[in-house]
N, C-alpha and C positions, 0 to 999 in steps of 0.2 A: 507144164507148158514149155514150149520150145520158144526161146529168144533167138533171133538170128543175129549175126555179127553185126549186120548193117544197122539194125535196130539198137544196138548196145552202142555203137559209135555215135549215132545221131543223138540219142538222149544224153550221152556224155557231153557231146559238144553243146547241146541245148542248155544243159546245167552250167556249163563253164560260161556260156554267153550270158545267161541270166545273172549269174554271180559277179561276171564282169562288169555288166550294165549297172547293178545295184551299187557296186563299188565306185563307178565313175560317177553316178548320181551323187553320192554322198561326198565324193571328192570336190564336184561343182559346188556343192553347198558350202564346204568347208572354205574353199577359194574365195567365194562371193560374200560369205558371211550372212547368207538368206537361206532360210528353210524352204521357202517356194521360190525355185529358180525359174521353173516354167509353171504356167497356169495348172497344168496338168498334175502337178505336185500336190496341189490342195485347191481344187476349183473354188469352194466356197470362199476361202481365205483369200485367195487371188481377187475374187470379185469384190468383196467388203474392202479389200487394200486399195482397189482402183478408186472406189468412192471417198475413202478417207483421203487418199493422195489428192483428188480433186479439191476436196474441201481445204486441205491446207494449202494448196496453190491458191484458191480464193482468198483465203485469210492473207497470204503474202502480198497478193496484189493490193489488197485494202491497206496493208502496212505502208506499201510504196505510195499509195493515194494519200495517207497520212503525213508522209514527209512533205508533199507538194503543198497539202493544206497547212502544215505548220509553218511552212515557208512564208506563204502568202499572209496568214494571220500575224506572224512575227513582223513581217514588213510593214502591214497595216498598222500594228500598235505603235511601231517605232514613228511613223509618219505622224500618226494622231497625236503622240507625245510632243512632236515638233510643232504641230499645229496649235496645241494647247499653250506651248511656250510663246509662240508668235502672238496669240490672243492675250495673253498675259502681259506682253511687252506692249501691244497696241493699248491695252487698258491703261496701263501707266502713263504712255505718252499722252492720252486725252485728259487723264487727270492733270497732267502738267500743263496742258494747252488750257484747260481751265481756269488757271490762275489769272486774276484780273491785272497781275503786275506785269504780264508779258506784253511785249510790243507784237505788232503784225509782223515784224521781221522774224521775232521769235517763233511764232505760230508757223510761219512758212518753213522755217528750218525743221519744226517738229513734223509738218506736213511731208517733207521731203523724207524724213525717217520713218514715217507712217507708209508712205509710198514703198518702201523697200521691204517692209513687214508684210505689205499687201501682195507685192510680186513674189515673196517668198511663199506666202500661203498658196498662191496661184500655181506656182511649181509644184507644190506639194499636192495639191488637188490633181495635177496632171501626171502624177508619178506612175511609172510603169514596173511591172515585174521582171524577173529574169528573161521572160519570154518575149518581151515587147508589148504585152498587152496592158491596158490602162487598168489600174487597180479600181478606180472608184467611178467607173461609166456602166457598171451592171454588166449585162450580157453584150451591151454595144460597147466592147472594149477594144476596138480597132482605131479608134480615133479619139483625140483629147476630148474629154467630158466637159470641160469648162473652157469656153471660148469668149473673146470679147467682139461684141457687136460693133457697128459703125459708129455708135455713140460711146464706145469706150466702156459700156458696161459689161460685166462677166455674166454669160448666159450658161446654163447646164444643157448639154446636148445628149448625155447618157440617158439610159432607162431607169425606172424606178425599181427595178429587181436587184436583189443581192445574189451574186454569182456563188452557186452551191456546188459542193462536191461531196460524194457518197464516200465516207470514210469507214464506214462499217456496214454490215448487211441490213441493219436497222436504223442507220443514223445518215441523214443527208443534212450537211453542215454548210452553214454560210460562211465562205472562206475570204470574202471581201465586200465590205458595205458598199452601197451606191453613193455617189456625191450628195444626193438629196438628204440622205439619212445624216451625213456629217456636216455638211456646209449650208443646208437649207432647212434645217429643222431645229426644234428645241425640245427640252424634256416636257412631258405631259403636264408637270406640274408647275411651268412657267407662268408668270404672273401677267398682268396688265401693263402696257407700255403706252406712255403718251408720245404723240409725234405731231409738229406742227407742218403744215403745208409749206414747202419751200418757195411757194409762190406768194405767200403773205406779204403784204406791203405795210402793215401796221408793225409794232414793236411789242406785241404782247408775248410774254414769257410764261412758263408753268413750272410748277413743282409737283412731283408726283408722278403718277396717281398714287393715292393710299386706298388699301382695301379695308373697309369698315365690316363688311358681312359677306363672306364668300359664298352665301347661298343666294344671294340677291345681286349678282354682278351680271353685266351685259355691255356689249360693245356700244359705244355711243360717240357721236361727233358734235362739236360746237361750231356752228356757223355764225359769224358776225354779220348782222344786216345793216349796222351802222356803228359808229364809234360807242355807242351807249346800249345797244340793244343785240341780243343773240338769240338763236333758236337751237334746241337740242333734238337730234334726232336719234332713235334706238334703232339697233340691227335686229331684225326677225331672222333668225336661223332656219326657220322652217321654210320660209318663201325667199330666203337669200336676198332680202331687200331691205330698204331702209324705211321705217315707219315715219309718218309726217310728224312734225313737231307738234306737240300739245302740252302746255300752251306755247303759242307763238309770241315773240317780241318781249323775251323776258329781260330784265333791266341789268345792264353790267355797270358795275360802279367801281372798276378797279382802278386804272390810271396810277398815280403815284403810290396808292395803297394795294392792298391785295384782296381778292374775293375768291371765296371757296365756293366751289360748285359741286355738288353731291347729285349722282344719278344712281338710284339703287342703294348698292353697297359699295360705290366708289366715289371718291371725292378727289378733285384736283383743285390745286390753287393757281390762280392766274393774277398778273400783274402787268401793268403796261396799257398803252392806248391801242386799239385794234383799227382796223379798216374794214370797211364793207368787204365782204367777200372772203375775208380771213377764216381759216378753219383749223381746229385741233381735233384730232382723232385721238380716242382713247379706246385701246383693242387688245383682246388677249393675244400674246406673241404666239406667233405660228398658228393663229386660227385663220377661219376662211377670210376675214376682212383684211388682216394684216398678216402676211406670210413672213417667216424667218428667212433671212438671207445675210449671211455673213459677208459676202463681198458687197454688198449694196449697203451694208452698215459702214464698212471701211470707204467706200467710194463717196458716201455723204459726208463722213469726217473728214476726208481729204479735201473735199470741195469748199467746205467753209473754212478751213485753216489756210488753204492757198488764197482765198479772197480777202482781201483787207476789209476789215469790219470797221468802216470809216463813217458809218451813221447809223442811228438808232435801229432801222430796219435789219441791217446786216447784223448788227451786235446781237438783236434778239434771235435771229436765224442761227447764229453761231452758238449761242448759249442752248437754245432748244435743241439743236441738231447734236451738239456733243452730250447733252443730257441723256437723249434717245440712245445715242450710240453706245454710252457706257452700259446702259441697262440690257441692250442687245448683246453686247460683248459679254455680259455675265450670263446671259441665258445661253449664248453660244458655247461659252466655256464649260458650262453644265452638261451640254449636250454631247460635247466631243469627250469630256471625262466619262460621260456614261457609255458612249459607243467604244471607249478604249477599255473600260472596264467589261464590255461584253466581249471584245476580242481577247483579253486576258483570260475570261471565264472559258471560252472555247478553246484556247491553249491547254488550260487545265484539264478540259474534258478530254482532249487528244492523249494527255498523259494517262488519264484512266483508261481510256479505250485501249492504248498501247499495252497497259498491264493485263487488262482482260485478255486481249489478243495473244500475248506472250503465254499466258496460262492455256488458252485455247491451242495453241500451236504445241505446247509440251504434251498435251492430252492427245492430239493427232499422232504426234511422234511415238508416244507410249503405245497407242492402239496398233500402229503400224509395226512396231517392233514385237508386239504380242502376236500379230497375225503372220508376220513373213521372215522376221529375224530368226537366227540360228542359235540354239543352245549348244555351245562348243562342247561342253562336257558330255552331253548325250550324243552329240555328232562324233566325237572322236572315239567313244565306246562303241559306236555303229560302225564306224570306219575300221575298228580293230577287228570286229565281229564279221564283217564282210571279207576283210583280207584271210580269216581263218576258213571262212566259207569257200572263198575263191581256191586256196590253197588244197582244202579237203577235195574239192571238185577236180581239180588237176590229178591229185594223188589216186583219187579212185578211178579216173580215167586210164593213169598209168598202170595200176594194177589189173583193171579189167582187160585192157587190150593185150597184157602179157599172159593171160589164161590161154592154154592149148593143151590138148591131149598129147599132142607130140612131144610135150616135155616129158611124158612119162613112159615113152615108148623107147 
């Protein structure tokens, strides 16, 4: 078969171009450190690498989200720790104020200290994060969650939700508790608390309540119809109403001595002389009848300490209010410590998620390396082979174009 000179030149050129292209491809791989420089190098590996790279990017985004969540939880834990210290300080001041050896001036001084603790708590309840959002307002975080009304009482203006953040594909974590959970709640195991109406005009004081049978407890209130008669109403949780007293007109024989009154599994000891219309409530702390409120507790304690107890009625009000406040502070402290423990547990969970995420990222990087990274030993060998092929093509072309019959004539 006769092959023309043009055909030999075209085939030689094509061969050299092919060898040169292969040499350039392996050169790019060595320079970039990647086996798949262009999707056409290995379409299947390139497609899988895109998916793995996207999964790795999502994992990194969750890692950034955990940094933000950790900052919020760490700040929350720090503030709650300060609140628990403030509650402990307030409890110590109330114990001091309960001493019968103190004068009215001494108690006014304690009230001034208690006001400082109260304002500190209020400032902590309205803390903000680094972005200007209020930590304890739930999703209503653009304004202070706790504000004073016209009467000077603190009201909660936030919502009842805990702000959440997705810290992993399968974990939506609360990163800031709402103010109700911290300052207006008690643990589920909180007991019963007695509270005298601050409008009482008699001088009845109470001790207790004592729980005799936890299976037979109910909220009740004692209402005096005279200085020697009282009625007891129990609360019906199903209808959210008070049951009529049965019987009515029970005899009160307290006065200078004490009288124990037992309703179901709860007993309370009364002492002093009542007036008609005086009431004493015994209810589960944080329940439907008597909700928990740390700021209300502090406000009531400050009120009775600022007002001189210069008559039996005021002395009874002071004693009853301080007793109630100390029980409320104990419940609030237990609740705050529970919330703090929850925040600490979530911080520990973030550490666990971080460790899992790090392992996942390493797996992604290993998979990407297997798919697209270059084996330098193999690549250098291939590069040397392509150089030899290129040189052979060039040498063949030189030899072929030098062939001519005229050399033998």
